[in-house]
N, C-alpha and C positions, 0 to 999 in steps of 0.2 A: 134467424140465429137458432139453434139447438141448444143455445143457453136458458132461451126464452121457455123452457118447452118444461111439465113438472117432473119427466125424465131424467132432465139432465144430471149430471152426478152439479155441479154448479147448484142447482137449486137446489136438490137435497142436501146441499151443507149448508147455504145460506137459512132454508131454513132451518137448520138445528140450532145455526147460528142462532136464531131468531127464536125459538127459543130455550134453549140456554141461557139468554138473555130474559126472557119473560120469567125462565123460574127460577131466577136468581134470585136473593131476602135483597140485598142492599134493592136490585135493581126493582122490586116490588118496594122498598121502599122510598123510593125518590117517587115513586108512581102513585105513593099512599097522598106522601108530600103534595103533588099538585091537587090530587080528590080535593085532601083536604082547602088548602089557598081560595078553590075552586069556593069550597060552602063559607070561608070566611067573610060577611061581606063586607066591614070594618075595613079587611084587607084589601081588597079586591077595588074595594073604591081611593083608597092609599094610595096606590099602586095607578088607578086613573089619576091621582090629582100631579103625583108624584112625575110621570110620563107626563105628561100636559106642560105643566112645570118646565120640563129636562127641554124639553122640545122649542120653546123660547127660548129659554138660554141657549140651546144651542143655535135655532134662526139667530138669532144678535149677533152671537161670536162668528159666524155663519157672513154673516152679515158687516163685520165687524166697526157692529157700537161698542158702546163701553155697557156697560152690566151694571148695575149698581145692586150694590154692595148687599142691603136690604133683602133687597131678591134671590140674589144666592143664598143669601143667610138661612132665610124663608126651608127656600131650596134643600137645604143640606141637616136642619131640621125633623124636616119631614119626613129623608129619605132617612136621620137616623130615629126616628115616631117607628119608623114602616120598618126597618130592623131591628129594629128592640123586639117586635110580637114575632112572637116562636114559632108560630105558621107563616109569615109572610119572611122567615127568616129558613124556616126549612127548606120554603118553595126558589125560593133565589137560588139558593145552595145547588135542590138539584135541578134544576134549569141549565146551570150553570157545567155539568157533571151530564148532562143529558145533552150539554152543547161539546163533548169530550169528548164525551162517547160515539159519539158521529162522525168528528174531528179523523179521533183514531184509530176507527176503522174505517172511514173516506182515503185517508190517506192507509192503510195500510193496502187497499185492492186502486190505487192510484200507482201505488212503489208497484206491487206488482204485474199491472199494468205499461209501466215503462219499463221495470225492467227484464219485467219476464217471467219472475223467477219471485217468488214470498220475502219482502223483507226478515229484515233481523228483529227479533221485538226490537235492538238496542235504537238501533237507525229507524225505527219509528220513535221511541222519546227519543233523542235528539232531537226531530222535528221540533215537539213541545216543548224544550230546550230549551230551544233557540231560537221559540216564536218562529221561526221556518215555518213559511207555504210553498205546499205544494197545486197540481191541479185542481182538487177536489176543494180549499178553500176560500 
């Protein structure tokens, strides 16, 4: 398909979009937040423990087992402690922003493919506000 060559207009514009994203100060800050997090051994360990505990709780919920209040309380305390670390909080925020960025771009491209024309910005924002989903979510 001609779209998948370096000479195609689509490639040119997608590469340009990526260059704009990569040079954006907010984007750079978000990337730095991810890098800073990886260097913070305590925050990484806290996330590992929190994830493991969350998986156990979700598995119990899926099996419709009763949750032990102390277990839930311990999870909540660890979550609060984790998010009180500025490096961890910035990491979580940046991860959420990256997910939204991917969804935004995905929705925009999906709507273009679906309709044959680029959507209006408000159309994409309505998807986010209404928590609607299309093909890429």
